[in-house]
N, C-alpha and C positions, 0 to 999 in steps of 0.2 A: 919436502914438506907437502902434505896433502892440502888441497884447496877445495873448498865446498861453497857453492852458492846457496845462500839462505833466502827463502822467499815465503811469504805468507799472504793469504787473501785478507787477513785481519789488519793489514797496513796498506797504505796506498801503493799501487803499482808504480814502478819507475816511470818518470815522465821524460826520460832521456836515455842516453847510452850508458847506463850503469845498473848495478844490481842493488836490491834492498840492503844486502850485507854479503860479506865474504868471510868465511871462516878459514883461517890458516892455523893448523894445529889447535891449540886451545884458545886462540885469540880471534875475536870476531870484530870486524870493522864494519860499523853500521853507517850507511850513507845518510847524508843530510835529509832530515824530515821537516817538511813544512806542515801547517795545519790543514792538510787535505783529509776529507772524509773518505775512508777506504771504500765505502759503498757507492759514492757518487763521483769520486775523483775531483770534487770541487772544494774550494777553500771553505772552511767553517765560517759561518757568518756570526757576528755577535762580538762580545767583549774580548778584550785582550786575554782575560782569564780563560775564556773558552778556547782561544787559539793556543795558548801555552799548554793547557791540559790535553788538547788534541795531539799536539806534538809529542808530549810525554807518553800518551797512550799508543801512538804509532811506534815510538821507540820501544816501548814495553812489548808490543806484539812481535816485533822483529827479534828482540832479544829472547823472548819466550820460544819463538820458532827455532832458535839456535840452541835450545835446551838450557837457557840461562835465565837469570833474574836480574832486575835492576841493581840488586846489591852486588852483582859481579862487574858493574861498570867501573872501569879504572879511570877513564878520562871522558869528560863531556865538554863539547864545544857548543856555545850558544851564540847565535848571531841575531841581534835585534836591530830594527830600523830606528828605534828610539830608546835610549838607555834610561829614560824616565820610568820604564817598566821594570827596572832592575829589582826593586824591592818586591814587586809582585812575583817576579820570577823566583826569587829566593823563597818566598812564602809557599808557593806551589811546589817547588822542588823539594822542600822539607816534608811534603806529604807523600812524595813518591820515593824518596831516599831517606835513609837514616844513617846515623854515624856508624862507622867512619864514612864520610861523604867522599865521592870521587874527586879527583883533581878536575879543575874546570877553568875554562876561559870564557869570558862574556865580552863580546865585541859589538860595537855599533857599526852598522854598515849602511851604505847609501840605498841599496835596494836588494830584494830577494826575488827568487822565481815566483811568477804568477802574482806579484804584488803582495806577497806574504809579509807579515810584520815580524815573524820569528822563524828561525830554522835552527835545528840542533842535529849534531851527529855524535857518535860515541865509539869508544873502544872498550870491548868487554873481554875480560879474562875469565874463561869458564872454570868452574871449580871441579 
Protein backbone atom coordinates (compact mmCIF):
# COMPACT_ATOMS: atom_id res chain seq x y z
CA UNK A 1 0.00 0.00 0.00
CA UNK A 2 1.31 3.44 -0.86
CA UNK A 3 1.96 5.91 1.92
CA UNK A 4 2.03 9.68 1.43
CA UNK A 5 2.81 12.43 3.93
CA UNK A 6 0.30 15.28 3.82
CA UNK A 7 1.52 18.77 4.73
CA UNK A 8 0.15 22.27 4.29
CA UNK A 9 1.26 25.74 5.42
CA UNK A 10 -2.43 26.50 6.10
CA UNK A 11 -2.31 24.44 9.30
CA UNK A 12 0.25 24.52 12.13
CA UNK A 13 3.49 22.71 11.48
CA UNK A 14 4.15 19.68 13.66
CA UNK A 15 5.55 20.52 17.09
CA UNK A 16 7.03 17.08 17.58
CA UNK A 17 8.09 13.92 15.81
CA UNK A 18 4.96 13.47 13.68
CA UNK A 19 3.40 14.52 10.36
CA UNK A 20 0.27 16.64 9.93
CA UNK A 21 -1.32 13.62 8.23
CA UNK A 22 -0.49 10.36 6.53
CA UNK A 23 -2.43 9.04 3.55
CA UNK A 24 -2.55 5.26 3.11
CA UNK A 25 -4.55 4.30 0.03
CA UNK A 26 -7.82 6.25 0.28
CA UNK A 27 -7.59 6.73 4.04
CA UNK A 28 -6.05 9.82 5.65
CA UNK A 29 -5.00 9.81 9.30
CA UNK A 30 -4.88 13.40 10.56
CA UNK A 31 -2.73 14.07 13.63
CA UNK A 32 -4.15 15.81 16.66
CA UNK A 33 -4.66 19.52 16.17
CA UNK A 34 -4.73 22.07 18.96
CA UNK A 35 -5.80 25.71 18.49
CA UNK A 36 -2.49 26.91 17.08
CA UNK A 37 -2.50 29.79 14.63
CA UNK A 38 -0.64 28.48 11.55
CA UNK A 39 0.92 31.90 10.91
CA UNK A 40 2.43 32.34 14.37
CA UNK A 41 2.58 28.83 15.82
CA UNK A 42 1.03 30.25 18.99
CA UNK A 43 -2.18 29.25 20.74
CA UNK A 44 -5.20 31.31 19.71
CA UNK A 45 -6.15 33.68 22.50
CA UNK A 46 -9.73 34.30 23.44
CA UNK A 47 -12.89 32.35 23.97
CA UNK A 48 -13.35 28.61 23.89
CA UNK A 49 -15.43 29.17 20.76
CA UNK A 50 -12.43 30.74 19.01
CA UNK A 51 -10.24 27.82 20.08
CA UNK A 52 -12.68 25.17 18.84
CA UNK A 53 -13.11 26.99 15.52
CA UNK A 54 -9.32 27.23 15.08
CA UNK A 55 -8.99 23.47 15.59
CA UNK A 56 -11.73 22.75 13.03
CA UNK A 57 -10.07 25.19 10.61
CA UNK A 58 -6.73 23.42 11.09
CA UNK A 59 -8.31 20.02 10.47
CA UNK A 60 -10.12 21.36 7.41
CA UNK A 61 -6.88 22.75 5.94
CA UNK A 62 -5.13 19.40 6.32
CA UNK A 63 -8.07 17.43 4.91
CA UNK A 64 -8.19 19.83 1.95
CA UNK A 65 -4.44 19.35 1.38
CA UNK A 66 -5.20 15.63 1.07
CA UNK A 67 -7.81 16.44 -1.62
CA UNK A 68 -10.67 15.75 0.76
CA UNK A 69 -13.49 17.57 2.46
CA UNK A 70 -14.78 17.50 6.01
CA UNK A 71 -17.76 15.53 4.68
CA UNK A 72 -15.27 12.69 4.08
CA UNK A 73 -14.37 12.46 7.79
CA UNK A 74 -15.36 9.01 9.04
CA UNK A 75 -14.14 9.35 12.66
CA UNK A 76 -13.45 12.39 14.81
CA UNK A 77 -11.80 12.25 18.23
CA UNK A 78 -12.20 15.26 20.52
CA UNK A 79 -10.21 15.84 23.69
CA UNK A 80 -11.36 18.59 26.06
CA UNK A 81 -9.84 19.64 29.36
CA UNK A 82 -13.36 20.57 30.52
CA UNK A 83 -16.48 18.72 29.33
CA UNK A 84 -18.67 21.69 30.26
CA UNK A 85 -17.75 22.87 26.73
CA UNK A 86 -19.48 19.82 25.20
CA UNK A 87 -22.64 21.73 24.15
CA UNK A 88 -20.52 24.47 22.54
CA UNK A 89 -18.49 21.83 20.72
CA UNK A 90 -21.70 20.28 19.33
CA UNK A 91 -23.04 23.68 18.23
CA UNK A 92 -19.85 24.59 16.35
CA UNK A 93 -19.37 21.09 14.93
CA UNK A 94 -22.83 21.34 13.33
CA UNK A 95 -21.54 24.38 11.40
CA UNK A 96 -18.57 22.45 9.97
CA UNK A 97 -20.31 19.10 9.39
CA UNK A 98 -23.73 18.11 8.12
CA UNK A 99 -25.62 14.84 8.32
CA UNK A 100 -24.63 12.13 8.15
CA UNK A 101 -22.19 13.16 10.88
CA UNK A 102 -18.93 11.26 11.40
CA UNK A 103 -18.50 8.82 14.24
CA UNK A 104 -17.05 10.65 17.23
CA UNK A 105 -15.58 10.29 20.69
CA UNK A 106 -15.40 13.23 23.10
CA UNK A 107 -13.17 12.69 26.10
CA UNK A 108 -12.18 14.88 29.04
CA UNK A 109 -8.44 14.83 29.66
CA UNK A 110 -6.26 16.29 32.40
CA UNK A 111 -3.97 18.26 30.09
CA UNK A 112 -3.07 18.86 26.44
CA UNK A 113 0.09 20.08 24.69
CA UNK A 114 1.02 23.75 25.20
CA UNK A 115 -1.79 24.11 27.76
CA UNK A 116 -4.50 23.89 25.06
CA UNK A 117 -8.10 23.34 26.14
CA UNK A 118 -9.08 21.28 23.07
CA UNK A 119 -7.45 18.86 20.63
CA UNK A 120 -8.98 16.88 17.77
CA UNK A 121 -7.80 14.27 15.30
CA UNK A 122 -9.68 12.47 12.55
CA UNK A 123 -9.70 9.67 10.02
CA UNK A 124 -10.80 10.55 6.50
CA UNK A 125 -12.00 8.22 3.76
CA UNK A 126 -11.40 9.99 0.45
CA UNK A 127 -14.15 9.71 -2.15
